[in-house]
C-alpha positions as CSV (number, residue, x, y, z in Angstrom):
1,X,114.8,-46.8,62.3
2,X,114.3,-43.9,64.7
3,X,114.9,-40.5,63.5
4,X,117.3,-38.0,65.1
5,X,115.0,-34.9,66.0
6,X,118.0,-32.7,66.5
7,X,117.6,-29.4,64.6
8,X,113.5,-29.3,65.6
9,X,112.2,-26.6,67.7
10,X,108.9,-25.9,69.1
11,X,106.7,-28.7,70.7
12,X,107.8,-31.9,69.1
13,X,105.2,-34.6,69.3
14,X,105.8,-38.3,68.1
15,X,103.9,-41.6,68.2
16,X,105.9,-42.1,71.3
17,X,104.4,-38.9,73.3
18,X,101.4,-39.3,75.4
19,X,99.4,-36.6,73.5
20,X,100.0,-38.1,70.0
21,X,96.7,-39.9,69.8
22,X,94.8,-36.4,70.5
23,X,97.5,-34.2,68.2
24,X,96.9,-36.4,65.2
25,X,93.1,-35.9,65.3
26,X,91.3,-33.5,62.6
27,X,88.1,-32.0,63.3
28,X,86.6,-34.7,61.0
29,X,87.1,-37.8,62.8
30,X,86.1,-40.0,59.8
31,X,89.7,-38.8,58.8
32,X,92.2,-41.0,60.5
33,X,95.9,-40.5,59.5
34,X,99.2,-41.1,61.2
35,X,102.1,-38.7,61.0
36,X,105.7,-39.5,62.2
37,X,106.1,-36.0,63.9
38,X,104.0,-33.3,64.6
39,X,105.8,-29.7,65.4
40,X,103.8,-27.2,67.2
41,X,105.3,-24.0,66.3
42,X,105.6,-20.9,68.6
43,X,107.5,-18.7,66.0
44,X,108.5,-18.5,62.7
45,X,112.1,-20.0,63.7
46,X,110.3,-23.0,64.5
47,X,108.6,-23.5,61.0
48,X,111.8,-22.6,59.5
49,X,113.5,-25.4,61.2
50,X,110.8,-27.9,60.7
51,X,110.8,-27.3,56.7
52,X,114.8,-27.7,56.7
53,X,114.7,-30.8,58.9
54,X,111.8,-32.4,56.9
55,X,113.8,-31.6,53.7
56,X,117.1,-32.9,55.1
57,X,115.4,-36.3,56.0
58,X,113.3,-36.5,52.8
59,X,109.9,-36.2,54.8
60,X,106.9,-35.0,53.3
61,X,105.2,-31.9,54.9
62,X,101.7,-30.8,56.0
63,X,100.6,-27.7,56.9
64,X,98.1,-27.4,59.5
65,X,96.4,-24.3,61.4
66,X,93.3,-25.9,63.3
67,X,92.8,-29.1,61.6
68,X,89.5,-28.6,59.6
69,X,90.4,-29.7,56.3
70,X,87.4,-31.7,55.1
71,X,89.6,-34.4,53.5
72,X,92.4,-34.1,56.1
73,X,95.1,-32.8,54.0
74,X,96.4,-30.8,56.7
75,X,97.8,-34.2,58.4
76,X,98.9,-37.3,56.6
77,X,100.5,-40.8,57.3
78,X,104.1,-40.8,57.4
79,X,104.8,-36.9,57.3
80,X,106.0,-34.1,59.3
81,X,103.0,-31.9,60.4
82,X,103.7,-28.1,60.7
83,X,101.0,-27.0,63.2
84,X,100.6,-23.3,63.8
85,X,97.9,-23.4,66.2
86,X,100.2,-22.0,68.9
87,X,101.0,-18.7,66.8
88,X,98.0,-16.7,68.1
89,X,99.0,-12.9,68.2
90,X,96.5,-10.3,67.3
91,X,97.4,-6.7,66.5
92,X,94.7,-4.0,66.0
93,X,95.8,-0.7,64.4
94,X,92.8,1.5,64.2
95,X,94.8,4.4,63.1
96,X,95.4,3.0,59.4
97,X,92.3,0.6,59.9
98,X,93.9,-2.9,59.9
99,X,94.2,-6.1,62.0
100,X,97.2,-8.2,62.0
101,X,96.8,-11.9,63.3
102,X,99.1,-14.8,63.2
103,X,97.9,-18.0,61.3
104,X,97.0,-20.0,64.5
105,X,93.9,-17.7,65.0
106,X,90.6,-19.4,64.9
107,X,87.3,-17.7,63.9
108,X,86.1,-17.5,67.5
109,X,89.0,-15.6,68.7
110,X,89.1,-13.0,66.0
111,X,85.3,-12.5,66.3
112,X,85.8,-12.4,70.4
113,X,88.7,-10.0,69.8
114,X,87.2,-7.4,67.3
115,X,83.5,-8.0,68.3
116,X,84.2,-6.7,71.8
117,X,85.5,-3.6,70.2
118,X,82.5,-3.0,68.0
119,X,84.0,-4.7,64.6
120,X,82.4,-7.1,62.7
121,X,84.8,-9.5,60.6
122,X,84.2,-11.4,57.3
123,X,85.3,-14.6,59.1
124,X,83.8,-18.2,58.9
125,X,80.9,-19.8,60.7
126,X,82.6,-22.6,62.7
127,X,84.1,-21.4,65.8
128,X,87.4,-23.8,65.5
129,X,88.3,-23.2,61.8
130,X,91.5,-21.4,61.4
131,X,91.4,-17.9,59.9
132,X,94.2,-18.6,57.6
133,X,93.0,-21.8,55.9
134,X,89.5,-19.9,55.7
135,X,91.0,-17.0,54.1
136,X,93.5,-18.9,51.7
137,X,90.4,-20.8,50.3
138,X,88.6,-17.7,49.5
139,X,86.5,-17.8,52.4
140,X,82.8,-17.6,52.4
141,X,80.8,-16.7,55.6
142,X,77.8,-14.8,56.7
143,X,79.2,-11.5,56.0
144,X,80.2,-12.5,52.3
145,X,77.7,-10.8,50.4
146,X,78.1,-7.3,52.4
147,X,81.8,-7.4,53.0
148,X,83.2,-9.8,50.3
149,X,85.1,-13.2,50.8
150,X,87.6,-13.2,53.5
151,X,90.3,-13.1,51.1
152,X,88.8,-10.0,49.8
153,X,89.9,-8.2,52.9
154,X,93.3,-9.4,52.9
155,X,96.1,-6.7,52.5
156,X,99.3,-8.6,53.2
157,X,100.5,-11.9,54.6
158,X,103.9,-13.3,55.5
159,X,105.1,-16.9,54.7
160,X,107.9,-19.3,55.0
161,X,109.1,-20.8,51.8
162,X,110.5,-24.0,50.5
163,X,114.2,-22.9,51.7
164,X,113.1,-21.9,55.1
165,X,113.1,-17.9,53.9
166,X,110.5,-15.5,55.3
167,X,109.0,-13.6,52.5
168,X,106.2,-10.8,52.5
169,X,103.3,-10.9,49.9
170,X,101.2,-7.8,49.2
171,X,100.1,-5.6,46.0
172,X,103.7,-4.4,46.2
173,X,106.0,-7.5,47.3
174,X,105.6,-10.6,45.5
175,X,102.3,-9.6,43.9
176,X,101.7,-13.0,42.1
177,X,102.1,-14.8,45.4
178,X,99.7,-12.4,46.9
179,X,97.3,-12.9,44.0
180,X,97.4,-16.9,44.5
181,X,97.0,-16.7,48.2
182,X,93.6,-15.1,47.7
183,X,91.4,-18.3,46.8
184,X,94.3,-21.1,46.4
185,X,96.9,-20.7,49.2
186,X,95.9,-23.5,51.6
187,X,98.9,-25.6,51.6
188,X,100.2,-24.6,48.4
189,X,103.7,-22.4,48.1
190,X,104.6,-22.2,51.8
191,X,103.5,-22.0,55.2
192,X,101.7,-18.7,56.1
193,X,102.7,-17.2,59.3
194,X,100.4,-14.2,59.4
195,X,97.9,-12.0,57.7
196,X,96.8,-8.3,57.6
197,X,93.3,-7.6,56.9
198,X,91.4,-4.3,56.6
199,X,89.2,-3.3,59.0
200,X,85.4,-3.0,58.3
201,X,83.4,-0.3,59.7
202,X,82.1,-0.7,63.3
203,X,78.6,-1.9,63.4
204,X,75.9,-1.5,66.3
205,X,73.4,-4.1,65.5
206,X,72.9,-6.8,63.3
207,X,69.8,-9.1,62.7
208,X,70.3,-12.9,63.1
209,X,68.2,-14.9,60.9
210,X,67.0,-18.3,61.4
211,X,64.4,-20.0,59.0
212,X,62.9,-23.5,59.8
213,X,60.3,-25.7,58.2
214,X,59.8,-28.8,60.3
215,X,58.6,-31.9,58.6
216,X,59.1,-30.8,55.4
217,X,57.7,-32.6,52.4
218,X,59.6,-33.0,49.2
219,X,57.1,-30.7,47.5
220,X,58.1,-28.2,50.2
221,X,61.6,-28.4,49.5
222,X,61.3,-28.0,45.8
223,X,59.2,-25.0,46.1
224,X,61.7,-23.6,48.5
225,X,64.5,-24.2,46.2
226,X,62.5,-22.6,43.2
227,X,61.9,-19.4,45.3
228,X,65.8,-19.5,46.4
229,X,67.0,-19.0,43.0
230,X,64.7,-16.3,42.0
231,X,64.9,-14.5,45.2
232,X,68.9,-14.3,45.0
233,X,68.8,-12.3,41.8
234,X,67.9,-9.0,43.4
235,X,68.7,-9.8,47.1
236,X,69.7,-7.0,49.4
237,X,73.7,-7.5,49.7
238,X,73.4,-6.8,53.4
239,X,71.9,-10.4,53.7
240,X,74.2,-13.5,53.8
241,X,72.4,-16.7,54.4
242,X,72.7,-20.5,54.0
243,X,69.9,-23.0,53.9
244,X,70.0,-26.8,54.3
245,X,67.4,-29.1,53.2
246,X,67.9,-32.2,55.5
247,X,67.1,-35.7,56.2
248,X,67.9,-36.6,60.0
249,X,67.5,-39.6,61.7
250,X,66.1,-37.9,64.8
251,X,64.1,-35.2,63.2
252,X,63.0,-36.6,59.9
253,X,63.0,-34.0,56.7
254,X,63.1,-30.5,57.2
255,X,64.6,-27.2,55.9
256,X,66.6,-24.9,58.4
257,X,68.7,-21.9,57.5
258,X,70.7,-19.2,59.2
259,X,72.4,-16.0,58.0
260,X,73.0,-12.3,58.9
261,X,71.5,-9.3,57.8
262,X,73.3,-5.9,58.3
263,X,70.1,-4.1,59.0
264,X,67.0,-4.2,61.1
265,X,64.7,-7.2,61.8
266,X,61.8,-5.2,60.3
267,X,63.8,-5.0,57.0
268,X,64.6,-8.6,57.2
269,X,61.5,-9.7,57.8
270,X,60.2,-8.3,54.4
271,X,63.1,-9.6,52.5
272,X,62.3,-13.0,53.7
273,X,58.5,-12.6,52.9
274,X,58.7,-15.0,49.8
275,X,59.7,-18.0,51.9
276,X,56.6,-17.6,54.0
277,X,55.4,-21.3,52.7
278,X,53.3,-23.5,55.0
279,X,54.8,-24.6,58.1
280,X,57.6,-21.9,58.0
281,X,59.0,-20.6,61.2
282,X,61.0,-17.2,61.0
283,X,63.3,-16.0,64.0
284,X,64.9,-12.6,63.9
285,X,67.3,-11.4,66.6
286,X,68.5,-7.7,66.6
287,X,71.9,-8.3,68.4
288,X,75.4,-7.1,68.4
289,X,77.7,-8.7,66.0
290,X,79.7,-10.4,68.5
291,X,76.2,-12.2,70.1
292,X,75.2,-13.2,66.7
293,X,78.4,-15.3,65.8
294,X,78.6,-16.5,69.3
295,X,75.0,-17.9,68.8
296,X,75.9,-19.4,65.3
297,X,78.8,-21.0,66.7
298,X,77.5,-22.5,69.8
299,X,75.5,-24.8,67.6
300,X,78.5,-26.6,66.2
301,X,79.6,-29.8,67.7
302,X,83.1,-30.6,68.9
303,X,83.7,-32.8,65.9
304,X,81.9,-35.0,63.4
305,X,82.4,-37.9,61.0
306,X,81.2,-36.7,57.7
307,X,81.9,-36.3,53.8
308,X,80.9,-33.1,52.1
309,X,81.5,-31.3,49.0
310,X,80.5,-28.0,47.3
311,X,79.9,-27.1,43.7
312,X,79.2,-23.6,42.2
313,X,75.7,-22.8,40.5
314,X,75.5,-20.5,37.6
315,X,72.0,-21.0,36.2
316,X,68.4,-21.6,37.1
317,X,67.0,-24.9,37.4
318,X,63.9,-26.5,35.8
319,X,61.3,-27.8,38.2
320,X,62.1,-31.3,36.9
321,X,66.0,-30.6,38.0
322,X,64.8,-29.2,41.2
323,X,62.9,-32.4,42.0
324,X,66.0,-34.5,41.1
325,X,67.9,-32.4,43.5
326,X,65.8,-32.9,46.2
327,X,65.3,-36.6,45.8
328,X,69.1,-37.0,46.4
329,X,68.3,-36.8,50.2
330,X,65.1,-38.8,50.2
331,X,67.1,-42.0,51.3
332,X,70.1,-41.8,53.9
333,X,72.8,-44.1,53.6
334,X,73.2,-47.1,55.9
335,X,74.3,-45.5,59.5
336,X,73.9,-41.8,58.5
337,X,72.5,-39.8,61.2
338,X,72.0,-36.8,58.8
339,X,72.1,-35.9,55.2
340,X,71.5,-32.5,53.2
341,X,71.8,-30.5,50.4
342,X,72.8,-26.9,51.3
343,X,72.9,-23.7,49.4
344,X,75.1,-20.8,50.2
345,X,74.2,-17.4,48.8
346,X,76.8,-15.6,46.6
347,X,76.5,-12.4,44.8
348,X,76.7,-9.1,46.5
349,X,80.4,-7.7,47.0
350,X,81.6,-11.0,46.1
351,X,80.7,-10.6,42.2
352,X,81.9,-6.9,42.3
353,X,85.4,-8.0,41.9
354,X,86.6,-9.8,38.6
355,X,87.4,-13.5,38.6
356,X,91.1,-12.8,37.4
357,X,91.7,-10.4,40.2
358,X,92.2,-12.9,42.9
359,X,92.6,-16.8,42.6
360,X,89.0,-17.5,43.5
361,X,87.6,-17.7,40.2
362,X,83.8,-18.6,40.5
363,X,82.9,-15.2,41.8
364,X,79.8,-14.9,38.9
365,X,78.3,-17.7,40.4
366,X,74.7,-17.5,42.1
367,X,75.5,-19.7,45.2
368,X,77.3,-22.7,46.3
369,X,75.4,-26.0,46.5
370,X,76.7,-28.9,48.6
371,X,75.7,-32.4,49.6
372,X,76.8,-34.2,52.9
373,X,76.4,-37.3,54.8
374,X,77.4,-37.6,58.6
375,X,77.5,-40.8,60.6
376,X,78.7,-41.9,64.1
377,X,80.2,-45.7,63.7
378,X,83.2,-46.1,61.6
379,X,81.7,-49.4,60.1
380,X,79.4,-47.1,58.0
381,X,82.2,-44.9,56.4
382,X,82.4,-46.9,53.2
383,X,79.1,-46.9,52.5
384,X,78.2,-43.3,53.3
385,X,81.2,-42.4,51.1
386,X,79.8,-44.2,48.0
387,X,76.4,-42.7,48.9
388,X,77.8,-39.2,48.6
389,X,79.8,-40.1,45.4
390,X,76.6,-41.5,43.6
391,X,75.0,-38.1,44.6
392,X,78.0,-35.8,43.7
393,X,77.8,-37.3,40.1
394,X,74.4,-35.9,39.7
395,X,75.3,-32.5,41.2
396,X,78.2,-32.3,38.9
397,X,76.0,-32.4,35.9
398,X,74.3,-29.5,37.3
399,X,77.1,-27.3,38.4
400,X,80.3,-25.6,37.1
401,X,83.2,-26.3,39.7
402,X,84.2,-27.0,43.2
403,X,84.8,-24.9,46.0
404,X,88.4,-25.4,47.5
405,X,87.2,-25.0,51.1
406,X,84.7,-27.9,50.7
407,X,87.1,-30.2,48.9
408,X,86.4,-33.7,47.6
409,X,89.2,-36.3,47.1
410,X,87.1,-37.9,44.2
411,X,87.4,-35.0,41.9
412,X,89.0,-35.8,38.5
413,X,90.9,-32.7,36.9
414,X,90.7,-31.1,40.5
415,X,93.0,-28.0,39.6
416,X,90.4,-27.0,36.8
417,X,87.4,-28.1,39.1
418,X,88.8,-25.8,41.9
419,X,90.4,-23.0,40.1
420,X,88.6,-22.9,36.6
421,X,90.6,-20.4,34.3
422,X,93.2,-19.3,36.9
423,X,94.6,-23.2,37.2
424,X,97.2,-22.4,34.3
425,X,98.6,-19.2,36.3
426,X,98.7,-20.7,39.7
427,X,100.7,-23.8,38.3
428,X,103.1,-21.2,36.9
429,X,103.3,-19.5,40.5
430,X,103.7,-22.8,42.1
431,X,106.8,-23.5,39.7
432,X,108.1,-20.1,40.9
433,X,107.6,-20.3,44.6
434,X,108.0,-24.1,45.4
435,X,110.1,-25.5,42.4
436,X,111.2,-28.5,44.4
437,X,107.3,-29.4,45.2
438,X,108.3,-29.2,49.0
439,X,104.9,-28.3,49.9
440,X,103.1,-31.4,48.1
441,X,99.8,-33.1,49.3
442,X,97.0,-34.8,47.6
443,X,95.1,-32.1,45.3
444,X,98.1,-29.8,45.6
445,X,98.6,-27.4,42.7
446,X,101.3,-29.3,40.7
């Protein structure tokens, strides 16, 4: 039976629309889901109308900014997708040191806007990731150790709730909702329409860091990881970096890292000296912040087919454990073109905030460790997912919880895994702000 679209506003796309096939796609092309309606919203009223229409017709809702959810929870089969990617206003208020962004803004757009004016921003790495989804999940990026997570600069937001009402959340209005949205807000509680961030100080130059070992033997990878875990203990907080130990169909096994240092190239070189293992290549470029993030973002493909996950590390590993981690990528799955174990530095400003002060719980972790596999042909999807799940079970024994922005659909007790000791409070807030469970999706806060 064909549904009446009366009451919906904005740009409405259905399976009968010529743009439907493109509109339903996520960045992760391994996700193939088929919503019955996609509403591209231009204004808050379009969101309100979509929520009321979906509730009236008993249709599930998914919320999408830029479509980068690793598991595709920003889309779904048989649901209405509220897409806010057309809501792209940015307003800078230098007098009070803030920037207002609507929830359709992506990393590249906020970087271009602020970077052209001399400001950095603690955003993400991939250019087309939505700033809203990134921030609501906590938000790790190459400025995190120096400026904190993305959510740590958030000072206010506006959200449409399950009844279609627009509400504000900050330290004074709905403070419990504001607390929850700093680390657990993606898809939960309501549809975020805008966010306000505190501006960081202007910077003239930063150092773009690239570290590479081509044809790295497993022993080199093990040595690197051992140095990494000791190096992080006293690392200058101006440095944030992530490094992948990879096995590529094209390039074989190697190590590649990238990051930002808020200081000179000479200082960065001294900080990175412990990694001068045999075969290491270090590139340090002093550039503007905007030039640095443009170089980082230009390396990303337009889309991928992958499965990936990330866990928190809160202790040092023995050499036997390190060798077991390296062994995870010695053999790629059939059809895999790239596998990696990646590490993302935490610490610095991140762990200066208590884990109970925001919904992002794992602030005392030393770093995030993730494993991934990338494939190109659909027929290899199942074997690659099985490959990853086997390795995830190993990684889980060595780590303490999962990062919500690197979600994994096979997690048991996912609320505890994502939110740790903050899970119970988040459930209470969910009951308060969405008592009808309107914003439900796989791995939503129950």
